[in-house]
N, C-alpha and C positions, 0 to 999 in steps of 0.2 A: 619506335616502341615507347620510348620515354614520354614523348609528347602525347601519345594516345593514353598512356597510363595516367599522366597528370590531368588530361582532359576528363577522363573517366572518373578520377577522384573528385575533381571539382564538381562535375555534374551530380555525382552521388551525394556529395556534401550538400549541395543546394536542394536536391530532392528530399533528403532526410530533414533538413531544416524546414522546408515547406510542409512536410508531413507532420512534424512535431507542432508547428504552428496551427495547422488544421485540427489536430487532435486537441490542442489547448482550447481552440475556439469552440469545438464541439462540447467539451466539458463545461465551459462557461455558459453555452447556450442551454445545456440540460439543467444546470443549476438555476439559471434564470427562469426557465419554464416551470421548474418545480416550485420556485418561490412565487411566481405569478399564480399558480394553481392554489397555493396556500394563502395568497393575499399578502405576502410579505414584500414591502417595497425594498428595492435594492438600489444603491447608488450606481451611477454610470461609471464603469471602469474603462480605462484605456486598453485597447487591444494589444498594443505593444508598449512595454515599459519605456520610460524616457532614457535616453542615452546620457549617462553622467559624464561630465567633463573632468578629465584627469589632468590636473595642472602639472603633475610630475613629468608628463610626456612632452611638455613644451621645450624643455632644455635638451632633449635628445639630439636634435638636429645640430645646434651650435656646438655641443660637446663633441659629437662625431666629427664635425668640421675641424675643430681645433686639434683633435687627436690625429686625424688624417694629415693635416697640414704639418704638424710637428714631427710626426714619424717620417713623412716623406722628406721634409727639409733635413732632418738628421741623417737620413739615409743618403741624401745627395751630398751632404758634407763629408760623410764617412767614405763614400765611393770616390769622391774627388781627391781625398787625401791618401787613400790606400791603393788605388789602381795605378798600374804602371803607365808610362807615357804613351805607349802604343794603343792602349784601350782607354785612354782618359776621356773619350767622348761618351762613355757609358754612364757618366755620373748623372745625366739627365733622365735616366730610365724611370725614377719615381716621380717625375714632374707631373704626369696626369693625376696622380693621387693628391699632389699639392694643390692643383687647380680644382679638383673635386672638393677638397676641404675648404678652400676659399669660397667656392661656389655655394656650399652648404651654409657657411657663415653669412654670406651676403644674402642668401634666400631668407634666412631667419630674420635678419635685420630689415630687409625690404618688405617683409610680410606685414610689419607694423604692429604685431602683437607681442612686442618685447615685454618681458617681465621686469618690473621696476621695484 
């Protein structure tokens, strides 16, 4: 049921986005036709506005990597020191999150678009 609801939501979003784009194109077409009938020259307009680059989003991945790595390393240290000897092997439970953090940091630096 959840998968069907998510799929339906995505399809509805894409349909509404396409409809709004079609409506915008119709309005632009009507305006241009009216201007042509009156003899008013109009400059060419792009149909889709340019996507602006947001430089603040470049640091999200390495920051998330550092946070994940530090939290999981701290959790591993805390678990190692407070767990009894019988269950001392559970200190490695946060290790996948540490690897995820290291992987995110490595991905950011290997991407080659580091901010200097």
